[in-house]
N, C-alpha and C positions, 0 to 999 in steps of 0.2 A: 145411757148405756155406759157400762164400765169397761173401758178399753183394756184394763189390766186382767180381764178374764180371757182375752184373746189367746194368750199363750197356754192357758190351762185346759185340761181335759177332764178334770175330776169334778163331780157334783159336790156341792158344799152344804153345810149346815151351819147357819149363823144365828146368834141371838145375843141379846143384852145380858150381861152378867154382873156380879159384884166381885171385886178383888179385895180380900182382906188386907189391911195394913194398919199397924199400930192402933188397934181398937176401932178403926174406921172401916168403911166399905167404899171402895172406889167404884164408880160407874165405869163400865167398860163394854166394848163390843168384842165378841169372841166368835171365831169361825174355824171349822175344821173340815177335812174331807168327809163326805157322807159315809157313815158306817165304819170309819177308821178306828183303829185301836192305837197302837204305839207308833207315832210319827214325830219328826222333829217339830219344835215350836219356835215361833218368832214373836218377839214383843215389838210393837209398832208405836213409836212416840210421835204425837201430833205436832203440827206447826204451831205458830203463835196465834192461830185462830181457834184452837181447841179441837175437840173431837167432832169434826164436821163430816158430812157424807163422804168426802174424798178419802178420809182415813178408813172408813168402813169399806170402801172400794179396794183399798190396798190390802186390808185384812182378808177380804173375800178372794182377791187375786192370789194371795199366798195360799189360801186354802185350796183353790182350784188347781194349784200346782203341787199339792201333796203335803202341805204344812198345816199344823194348827197355829193360829195366830190370835193375838189379843192386843187391843188398843185401849189403854186406860184413859179416862178423862181426868187430867191432872187438875182440873178446876172443880172437882166434885165437892170439896169442902167449901168452896165459894158459892155453891148452888148449882154448879154444872154449866157446861158451855152454853146450852140453849137459853139459860136464864140471864146471860150477861150480854149487854149491848156492845161494849167495847172491850174485847178480850185481851189484847196485847198488854195494856198497862197493868191489868190484874195479874197476869202471868209473871210480869217482870218483878212484881213485889214478893213473889213466893221464894223463900230461901232455896238455894240450889241443893242444899242437903235434903230437904223434903222431896224435891223432885227426883233426886237420885234414889231415895228410899222407895218412892212410889214405883219407879221403874223396876227396882229389885223385887218389890212385891208382885209385880206382873210376871216376873221370871218364876217366882215361887208358885204362882197360880198355874203356870204352864207345866211346871214339874209335877204339881198335884194332879194334873190332867193326864199324866203319863208321857210327857214329851221325852223323846229319846236323847235329844241334844237341844241346846238353846242358842238361838240367834237373836239379834236385835237390830232394828233399823229406825231411823228417825229423820224428820224433815225440818230444815230451818231451825227454829227453837228446839225442836225435837232431836235434830242432829247434834246439837250441843249437849243435850241430856244424854244422848247415846254415848258420846265420848266419856262423860263422867261415869256412866254406869259401867263402861268397860274397865275403867280404872278401879272401880269398887268391887267388881264381881268376877272371880276366877271361873265361874261356871259357864260363862258365855264362850261358845266355840267359834262363832262367826258374827260379823257385824257389817252393816252398810249404812254409814251416816251420810245423809244428803245435805250438802252445803251447811254444815254445822260449825259454829264457832269453836275454836280450840279450847280444850280444858286446861287446867294448870299443867304445864308441861313436865313439871317435876314428878307428876304421878304416872306418866306414860309408861315407865318401866314396869308398872304393875299389870299392864295389859297382857292377857294370854290368848285372846281371840285372834283369828285371822280377819283382817280389816280391809274392806274395799271402800274407799271414800269417793263420793261423787260431787263434782263442782260444775257450775255453769261458767263458761268462759267470760261472760259479761258481768259476773258477780264480783266486782272489784273489792268490796268491803270484806267479804268472807275470804276471798282468794288471797288477800294479803297475808293470811296466816298459813298458807299451804306449805311453804318451804320449811318453816319452823316445825310444823307438825310432822312432816315426812322425815325430817332430820332426827326428830326425837324418836319416832318409831324405828328408824334404822339403827340408831344408837342403842335402843333397847332390844334389838334383834326380834322385833315383832313381825310376823308374816303380814305383809301389807302391799297394797298397790293403790294408786289413785288415778282418776280419770277426769279430765276437764272436757266438757262437752261443748263443742263449737256452736256458736250462734245462740246459746242458751244463757239466760240470766238467772237470778235468784228465783226459787220456787218453780223452776221450769217443769217439774214432774207433775204438778197439780193440774189435772185435766179439767177441773171445774173452775179454774181461774183463767178466763180468756185472755187477760192482759199479760199473763206470765207464761202460760203453757207453751212449750216448744215441742211439738209432736215428734219430730225425728230424734231429738235428744232424749225425750222421755221414753220413747220406745226402746232405744238402744240401752239406756240406763236400766230399764226394767229387765231387759234380757241379760245384762251384765249382773244385775242383782240375783236373778234366778240362777245364773251360772255359778256365781260365788257360793250361794247357799247349797247348790247341788254338790259342789266340790267339798265344802267343809261341814255341812250338816247331814247330808243324806247318808 
């Protein structure tokens, strides 16, 4: 069961698609409200486990709340998530510039589907990609990076989106960068806020990961995410 559908009231239409990028075609999962025309769109960037069922649940959860959403498989060129036994080392070898370009291609895909505004969110590894996409793309209106590592701080002044950053209180490694990130956003006059969810560690939002999932924090973070997108995308 997908707990991310609990807050939604809209029927969804989801299917596998191809996202064009630099002469290639990224595998991706796309979902939208059933029968919808022009609605806001959200790019969803996966964890360091690739495009797993959890990410499809996030995409469907967004669609059930009135957004079109797409999650690209950033391992498509390597054969796709399903074909790789140990995903994290492979992802770590991919140049950050390529990952950013793939995120931007997903944005272009949503624009081609008629998205009225663009949002982006990502988890863990995907949170870091989200930060870099924010620096690279002025078309993003709102973003919610979950426990993502900081981008090069000198680029933060390029961010034009409204950002809500989510962190788990027990995630010491990622949290070490919070103060620097928030200071850079404030110095650049970026609309932003961040929240540290008590009792939660890294990857606390992933309901398919029994070892890391923290239901109270995940439920609140999802509500906060939907509230942020409602404010800055709707």
